[in-house]
N, C-alpha and C positions, 0 to 999 in steps of 0.2 A: 504492498499499498504506500504511495506515495505522495498521494494528492494531499493537502488538509483537508479536512472535513469535518463538519457538527451537525450531525444528521439526526434524525431521528428515524428507528428502525426496529420492529419486532416489538412495539413498546416502550422503548429505550428514549427517554424525552432526552440524552445527550451524551452521543456517543462520539467521541473526538479519534480520529485514524490519520496514519501518514504522518508526518512531519510536523502537525498540529501537537502531537504527543511529546511530552517536555521531558527534556535527559533525566529532573530529578527521579523520575517513577523509576529510572534503572538504579537506584542506589537508596540507601538509608544513611542514620549517622554512624553504623558503623566504619563506611567509607568502601565496602565493597560494592562492585559497578555489575550488574550483571553482561553476558555477551549480546550485543543485538538490541535494539529498541522494540520496546513491545509493540504489539499490531495496533491496540488499540485501547482508549481509556472508558471509563462509564463513570461518569462523574453524578455518584446518584444520590438524589434526594429525599426518595422515598423506598420502602420496603421492595414495591410495585417494581421499581427502577432496578434493585437489587438481583428481585427475582427473574426478571426480564433478561437482565446481563447476564447471570449465569446458564439461561438455556440457551440464549445466544451464543456463547462461547463452547456450551456443547455442542451444538449445530454448526458451527463453525470449525470443530478440531481446534479451538485455541484453552491453554490453560489458562487457570484462570487465581489471580493474586490480590486478594484483599487488602487493602493499605488505607491506614490512617494518618497521622502525625507524619510519617516516614522517621519519627526518634528510634526508633528498633535499632538495636547494638548488634545482630548477628546476622545479617544481609535475608533476614525470614523475608521484609515485605520489598524486595529487589526485584525488579520484573524486567526479563529481557527478550529476547524474540521467541514468538510464537505463543504471546503470551496476550491479554485483557486484562488490564489494572481495572478494579470497582475503587474508586475513591470513594470511602465513606463520610469524607468532613463534611458532607452537606446535613447528611442525617446527625443533626446537632442541635434537638431539641431536648429538654426535659419536660417529659410528660407527665411527672406528679414527683412531688416530697412531700409524704404522708409525717407529719408529728407525729403523732399519734401511735405509727405502726414504726417507726425511726428506720422510715426504708424510704428511697428514691426510685421512681422507671425512668430509664434514658434512652436515647439512642446512642448507635454505636460512637459515632464523632462529635461526640460532646466531649468538650476540653477538661481533665480531669480537675484543675484549679477552679473552671466555673463549678460545675458540682459542687466544689466544696464551696465555696463564696455564697450558691443559693441557700444551702442546707443553713450555714451560719445565720442565715437573715431569720431561721425557727428555732434556734439554740441547740443546732444538729453538726456535724460535717460527718465526712466521707473520709474515713482512717489512712486507706492506705496514700501511704506520699512520697510519689519515685522523684527524684530529683528533677526528671522533667515535666513535674506535674503542671507550669504554667502553659506548656504546649505537646503535652501528650494527648490523645484522646482514650479513654474510658473502654471504646472499644480494641484495642493497641493494647493496654495494659493488660485485660482479661485476656487475650488471646495467647501474651507471653506470661500471663501469670505475673503479673510485676511485682516487684518488691516495693521499699522507700525508706526514709530513713525512720519511721514509725514503727517500722516490722517487729521490733523483739517483745513487742508490749500486743500490737495490733495484729498482728499477721500479715501475709503477703495479700494480693489482690484477691486472689481466690476464697479468703476467708471471709470477704465481705461480699461475694455473688450470692443473692437469693436463686435467681433466675434467668434464664437467656432466650433470646429469639433467635434461631438461625435460621438461616438458608442453606437448605441440602442441596445435593448435586444436582437432582432433577427440577429444581424450584420451589421445591415444597417448602412453607414456612412450619418451623418446628420450635413449640416454645416449652421449656423445661422448667422443673424446679417449682417456685409456691413463691407466696407473699408471707406464709407464715414464719415465724423464729425456729421452728422446728418442721421435719416433716422426714417420711423416709420409705414413701410409698414406690415403689419401684428400684429401677435401677439406678445410679447416680451421675444422669445424664448431662447435669451442667457441670460438674468436675470432669467429665470428659472431654467435654468442648473449653473448660478453661484451661489455658497454655497448649492445646493445641496447634499454635500457631499459622493457622490459617488452613491445614491439611483437612480439615473435617468439615467444615462446611465456613460460610460468612456470618460472623455473628454480627447482627443488625441493631441487636439492644439488648437491655440488660437491668434487671431489678436487683439494685443492692443496699447492703445494711448501712444504715447512717449511726453514729453514736452521740450521746449529749457531748457538749463541750466543755472538757476540765474545769471543775471549781475555780481550780488555781494550778499553776506551771511553774516551774522552778529547775533553773537551767546551772549547769556545771561545766565549765571548762577548764581544762588544763593543760599545761606544757611540760614533754619530758623531757629527758635528754637525747633519747634514741625509739624508734618508732616499736621494737621489741623490748623497752619496759612500758611503752606505753599500753601493745596488747595485752603484758603480762597483767598492767594493772586492771584493765578492761575485763580479764577472766576473774581474777582477783572481785571484783563487784559482782559477776554473777552468782560467784559463789556464796554470795552471803544473802541470798536466794533475793536478791534486789530485782527488779524488774523495771527499768526504766523504759520509758517511749522510746527516747531515742537515745542512739550510745554509737557514736560516730568516731573513725580513728583519722588524721592523715599523718603519714612520714612529711619528716620537715619537708624535704624537698616540695612536696604537693601543699605543703602550708604553704610556705614563700611565693608558690609562684600562683596561688589562688590568693594571697592578701596583697600579691602585686597587681592581680588583674582587679583588683576592686579598688586599690588607690590607697591603700591602707598604710600608708609610711609609715617606718618606725614602728610597724608591730613586733611582737617578741619571736623568740627564734623557738627552735624545738620540734617536735612530735607534737601532734595538738588531737589532742580528745573532747568534744563535745559532747554531753550528756543532759536528758530533761527529765524530769518525774514529772507527773502531774494525776490529780483526783485528789481526794480528801487526805491518801496519805502522802502527799508532793512534799512537805516540808520536811516529816520524817525520813524517809526514802532518800530526799536530794541530802541531809545529813550522814547517813550513811555512804552514801558516793562519794562524797566530797572526802570521808574522816578515810575511806578506803584510799582514793586517790595520794592525798596526804603522806602515806606509809611509802609512796614512789616518788613524790615529788612535792617539793614547796610551793610550786606558782597552783594554786588555785583560785578560782575564782568563782561564787554563788551571787544568782542575780536572777531578777522573775519579774522585771519593767518589760514592757514589752520590745521596746526599742534595743534594749542589749541582749534579748533571746534574737531577734531579728538579726543583728550584727554578727553573733556568734553563729548562728546557723549558715548564713551568707558565704562565712567561708566556705563550709562544706560543699554547700549551694554550687559554687563558683568553682573547685576544684576541675571537674571535666573539661567546663568552658577555656578553660586557663591556658591545660593542655594540649587542648586541640589545636591551640592559638600558635603552641612552639612548631609543630608540624603532624604528619599524620603518626596516629596512634593506635595501637592495637589494643582494643578495650575490653580486658579480660574481666571473667566474673567466677571465681571459683569459692565454693564455700567449703568452709573445714570445721569439726566440732568445735563447740567455744573453747576447751581446754586447751585447743591446739592451736588457739591463734599467733600465740608467740613464736611459735615451731615455725607455721606456715611466714609469719612475714622474716624471720631469721632465712629462713632458706629463699625467698624470692630473695632477697638482696645477694646471697651468693649466686644464683642464677643469673642475675646481672652483669653480675664481676665476670663468671663464665664465658660468657656468649658476649661480654663489650657492647653494651644496650642499656642505656638507660632504663630504668625501671621504676615507674613514683607505684607510690601505694596508698590507696586509702579505703574506706565502706561502712560495713555494718557492723560494729565487733560486737553490738548485742548479740547478734543470731551469727556470727562468724564466715558473712559473706563479705572476700574481699575482692577490690578491684585493682590487681597488678595492670598497670596502665605502661606498656612498651612504646614509647617515640621513637621511630622507626629513625637512624640516625640517614645522613645525605651521600652514600658511600656505596661502593657496586656491590658488597659482601653483605650490606646492612640486612638487606630482608631473607635473607637465607639465616642468620644470625637471629633474627626476629623471630622465625617460624621456630627454632629450633628451641628458644625462651619459650616461646607459648605451650611449645608442646611437653617442655622440663613442667613449665607451671602445673598443666592438668593432671601429669603425671603424680607431681607433688599432692595434688588435692586430693587422688584417689590415693596413694599410699599415706595419707592421713585421714583415710575414712570420710574423705568428703565428697564433695561433688562438682564437675568440671562447668557448671552453671545454676547458681544460684536464684538468678533471677532474669537473666537477659534472654533464656533460652538458647536452641542450637543453631536456631535457622541453617542455614548454609555453612558456615566458619565455623562448626564443631562436629560438623556431622561423622566425619567420619571418628569421632572421638566416643561415639554414644555406645555404641555397643561393649567396648573396655568396661563402660561405668553400669549400662542393663546387665549385660549377657545376651548372647542369642537368641535365650531362649523368648527373655522379656523382650527382645524386639520381635521377633516373629509373632506374637501377641498382637504387638500395638501395629505391626505392617497389616496382619487380618483384619484387625476393628479399621482399620482406612481402607480396605479394599471394600469390606462391607455395605462400608457408607457410602464408598465412592469410587465406584469400580473400575472408572474411566480416568483415574488420576487424576480428576479436574482441577483438584484444589492443589495449588502452589507445589507441582511436582520438584523434585530437585530438592526439596527441603524437609529439616528433621530425621527423614528415615532413610 
């Protein structure tokens, strides 16, 4: 298809083909670029648009790549030759916020932060808090089962999903789950589609759980001599049976880059941990966290005013954008058992030295989810060294009893590692489920399995 067109066909309101298909659909925030240009894009505004697009793609022999904001970090939404992209950002309506039920019904293209802001108007919040909340969509978060800063206490995205609306391979609209706080009727199809990365169907809507805004929030920030000490301090906090809402760790290099990115001149040095307690016991828990940190460092600050809270969390949120500005990053995403966080941090430093590549480390220390970010140097052998460093990081995670992805998903970039974690038996079962729902492998071929 070489001629740009915007046409209506088979009930599709906005089908874009040819040279009008934007290059951005070939990639996502991971930097992976799919080979070739997608054949077409459907900019969906209704569920019926999605159903028509799926049927059109099946008849035209095109693969279907669902896409939200393109903030994924594993190449899962990157579309290449032979594919039709369904852009879901136009499905951006919040259909219902129910304070009595503590839930919301939303379309897939709703921006995460927009839902949180709407919930706040009635004293509630959407607990999942990915670092990309200001730009990522609810549908994309569900498709990858995204994590976030508040995971340690409130869980990942899937822990807040009560039900889904999904378009299947024949265009059928399936509704899963419920509005009630609990329910166990039948197989848990909601969990099946959550985290499926667009391989089983197109998520077009969701019923999600909301939480009361905490009565009180206290933030504790600490600086440590090195990242291993900081990691050990976070493990000690968890051993005290405290469950902060947030506990984020940045090594010194990541902290310095984030502070520079924010223009914080003269900021303190050292590895950085920011923790947050909330609810009726916030002050008591904050005291335990602060006292525990003080057994490792004297540089501990405690505050509860909103301005201080936002300033401290801004450093964590700025970490990835700051590193992206340095060059081409490989954004890894491992999780290890929480008592092994310090071991993982120490080993990542060794891997960086061994392969002569800069690796910055930050992540969600509260649940053991770490992001070693490899910034690929500009030299002829750098790609090979960076790829081997990434392989060593994945092997490290598995050796420590962890996982190759805590929240970003498998997509394209980690596909060859999946069997090493799950085993071939598990992978065969997953492929059988996929084949049963999508016998033509219409949805996101080449991803995950």
